[in-house]
N, C-alpha and C positions, 0 to 999 in steps of 0.2 A: 504494499500498501503507501509506505513512503518512499518506493522509487518508482513511482509511478509516470510516468513523460507527463509532462502539464498540455493539456489536452484543453480546447475551448471553442464553440460551436461559433460561429459572425458576430450573432446577439450578445454574446459574452466573453469580448475576450480575455487572455488571461495574460496580466500586468505582470511583466518580471520588473522586477524589485533591484536588477543590473543595471538595470539604465538609468534610474533615478540614482542611482549611488555615482554610476559614470558622468552625468551630467552636474549632481554635486562637486566631485569631485576640479571636474571642468570649469565651474564658476569658482572653487577657489581656487585654483591657479589663476583663473582668468584676475582674481584681486590681488594677488600676489605679484603678478607680472605688473598692475598700476600702482600698485606700492612702491615695486622697484623704477619704474617712472616719476613715480613721486619722488625718491631720492637722490636720481638723480639733475632732475629740475630742478629742485633745491639745490643741486651740487652748483651747476650751471648758472644760476640767478644769483648765488652769494659769490661766484667766483665774478661773475662779468660787474658786480659792484664793489668787489674787492680790488679789479682789476682799474676799474674806471676810480675810484677815491686813492687806490695806493700809489697809482704811478701818479698822479696831479701830488699827492705829497710827498713823494720820493723826488720828483723832477720838478717840484716848482721852483726852486733856482736854478734850474740851468732852462727850462723853457722861457725863463727871463730872458736869460743870453743867447739862444738858442740852438746852444751845445746840448740839446733833450736827445737821450737813445731813445724814447718812446715819445712820441709827439701824437699819436693814433688811440692814446689808453682811454679814450672816454668814449671814443667812436667802437671801438675792440669792446670794453666792456657794455655797452648799450646794445651793439650785434650779441654777444654771449647771454644777453638777459632777454632780448626779445624772441631771440631762437628756443629757449629752454618754453617760454610762456605759450608760443606758437607751437610747442612740439606737447606741450602738457595739455591745452586743446583739442588739439589734434587725436590724439591717445584717449582723453576721456570719451571724446564722441563713438571713436571705435569701440569701448568699453562699453559703453551705454548702448550702441548698438546689437553686441554680442550677446550684453546679460540680454536683452529684450528678447533676440533668438531662443536662446536657452529658457525664458521665461516660458515662450510658446512652446516649447519639446516638454517643458514639464507641468504643461498648463495649471499653472499658478499665475496670480496674478498679485504683485506685491505694491502694496500703497507706500510705504514708507521707504526711499532712497537708502541702497544702502549706504554705513558709512564711510569707506573709502572714496566713493562717488563725491560724498562732501567737501571729503579732506581733498579731492582735486580739483573742485572748484575753486576750493580756501588757497591754493597756492596759486589757480590761474589768478585769482585777485591778488595774493601778496606779488607777484609778478607783473601784473599791472602796475601795482601801485609804486615799484624801484626803477618801471618804465617812465614812470613820471616825474618820479625823485630827479632819478641821470639825464632826462632830457628838458625840465629845469635851469639846470647848471647851467 
């Protein structure tokens, strides 16, 4: 009785719980990937800010005399910050689309967004604020 194969009629198909487990593992893998992107983008934004402000502080006297080693610290810092913010926005959109597909496969509808999605939106907002402050100098 226990080793009988699972059978069902067309009106009552048998639900395989392994599919749900596989989809849950896939959801968790997508969340881990998004968290890795958050870490990478925060590093890019921080590096851009540090490059912008650090090059100004280190070479302020040399910039005044025209002997600066790096004169484009502002542009490269702003470029790092913008690229990190744009990458986070794109990755968040891709994550949202994939999670919507998985929710359709699981036949569940979530009312609350996952915390990792909220975190990525906060990182995008942080990047926009840093871009604003870097561009106003």
